[in-house]
C-alpha positions in Angstrom: -27.5 -30.6 -40.0 -27.9 -28.8 -36.6 -31.2 -27.2 -35.9 -30.9 -23.3 -36.0 -33.5 -23.0 -33.3 -31.1 -24.8 -30.9 -27.8 -23.4 -32.3 -28.8 -19.7 -32.0 -29.5 -19.6 -28.2 -26.5 -21.8 -27.6 -24.2 -19.4 -29.5 -25.7 -16.4 -27.8 -25.2 -18.0 -24.3 -21.5 -18.9 -25.2 -20.9 -15.3 -26.4 -22.4 -13.9 -23.2 -20.3 -16.1 -20.9 -17.2 -15.5 -23.0 -17.7 -11.7 -22.9 -18.2 -11.9 -19.1 -14.9 -13.9 -18.8 -13.0 -11.3 -20.9 -14.3 -8.5 -18.7 -13.4 -10.3 -15.5 -9.9 -11.1 -16.8 -9.5 -7.3 -17.7 -10.6 -6.3 -14.2 -8.2 -8.8 -12.6 -5.4 -7.5 -14.8 -6.0 -3.9 -13.8 -6.0 -4.8 -10.1 -2.8 -6.7 -10.3 -1.1 -3.9 -12.3 -2.4 -1.3 -9.8 -1.0 -3.3 -6.8 2.4 -3.8 -8.5 2.6 0.0 -9.2 1.7 0.8 -5.6 4.3 -1.6 -4.2 6.9 -0.1 -6.6 6.0 3.5 -5.6 6.5 2.8 -1.9 9.4 0.3 -2.2 12.7 1.1 -0.6 15.3 1.7 -3.3 17.9 -1.1 -3.4 20.9 1.2 -2.7 19.4 2.6 0.5 21.0 1.3 3.8 19.3 0.0 6.9 19.9 1.5 10.3 18.2 0.9 13.7 15.8 3.6 14.7 13.7 4.2 17.8 9.9 5.0 17.8 9.1 8.3 19.5 5.4 8.7 18.7 2.5 7.1 16.8 -0.6 8.7 15.3 -3.4 8.1 13.0 -3.8 10.6 10.2 -6.5 11.1 7.7 -5.1 10.1 4.3 -5.2 12.6 1.5 -8.2 12.3 -0.8 -8.0 12.9 -4.5 -11.8 13.6 -4.6 -14.0 15.3 -2.0 -16.6 12.6 -2.6 -14.3 9.8 -1.4 -14.8 8.3 2.0 -12.3 9.2 4.8 -9.4 6.8 5.2 -6.9 6.6 8.0 -3.2 6.1 7.9 -1.1 4.6 10.8 2.0 6.8 11.2 5.1 6.4 13.2 7.5 9.1 14.3 11.1 7.8 14.8 14.7 8.9 15.4 17.7 7.4 13.7 21.4 8.3 13.9 24.0 8.5 11.1 27.6 9.3 12.0 26.5 10.7 15.3 23.8 13.0 14.0 20.2 12.3 15.0 17.4 12.6 12.5 13.7 12.6 13.3 11.2 11.6 10.7 7.6 10.3 10.3 6.4 7.7 7.9 3.4 5.4 7.4 3.6 1.8 8.6 0.5 0.6 6.8 -1.8 1.3 4.0 -4.8 3.7 4.3 -8.0 2.1 5.7 -11.5 3.4 5.9 -11.5 2.0 9.5 -9.7 3.9 12.2 -9.8 0.8 14.3 -7.7 -1.1 11.7 -5.1 1.8 11.8 -5.0 1.6 15.6 -4.5 -2.2 15.5 -1.6 -1.7 13.1 0.0 0.8 15.5 -0.2 -1.7 18.4 2.7 -3.5 16.6 4.9 -0.3 17.0 5.2 0.6 20.7 6.7 4.0 21.6 10.4 3.3 22.6 10.6 0.2 20.4 13.1 -0.3 17.7 12.3 0.0 14.0 14.4 -0.6 10.9 14.8 2.6 8.9 16.2 2.7 5.4 18.0 5.8 4.4 19.5 7.3 1.3 23.4 7.1 1.7 23.6 10.1 -0.7 21.2 12.2 1.3 21.0 10.8 4.9 18.0 12.8 6.0 15.9 11.0 3.3 14.5 7.8 4.7 11.6 5.4 4.5 10.1 2.5 6.3 9.1 -0.7 4.6 5.4 -1.1 4.4 4.4 -4.7 5.2 
């Protein structure tokens, strides 16, 4: 027979460790689901077509906050032109995710020089609707 003085603390310890592992698994699952939903939200629809565009300007914008208590975050933005059937369209889109560091947004924009080419994906049913792929 196992001594209850030894068994009780052992079971308590196992339950504590097991509970912590369950909580950790839940947090990881929430993070993975959140990232998947974020990628899907900003993904380029499969039926949209690629076209070459030209970068005309870059900027760093403050990202929208859902709560005034949130820290500021910065979004690297690119303004670009693209042409469909001879008509030129000018749009602006993010080329990265929001960051609480403006320096990170600036570094992202270094990869997008003004005058450089960029692949634009547009909706063939509404050609003025377009999006860039976020890396």
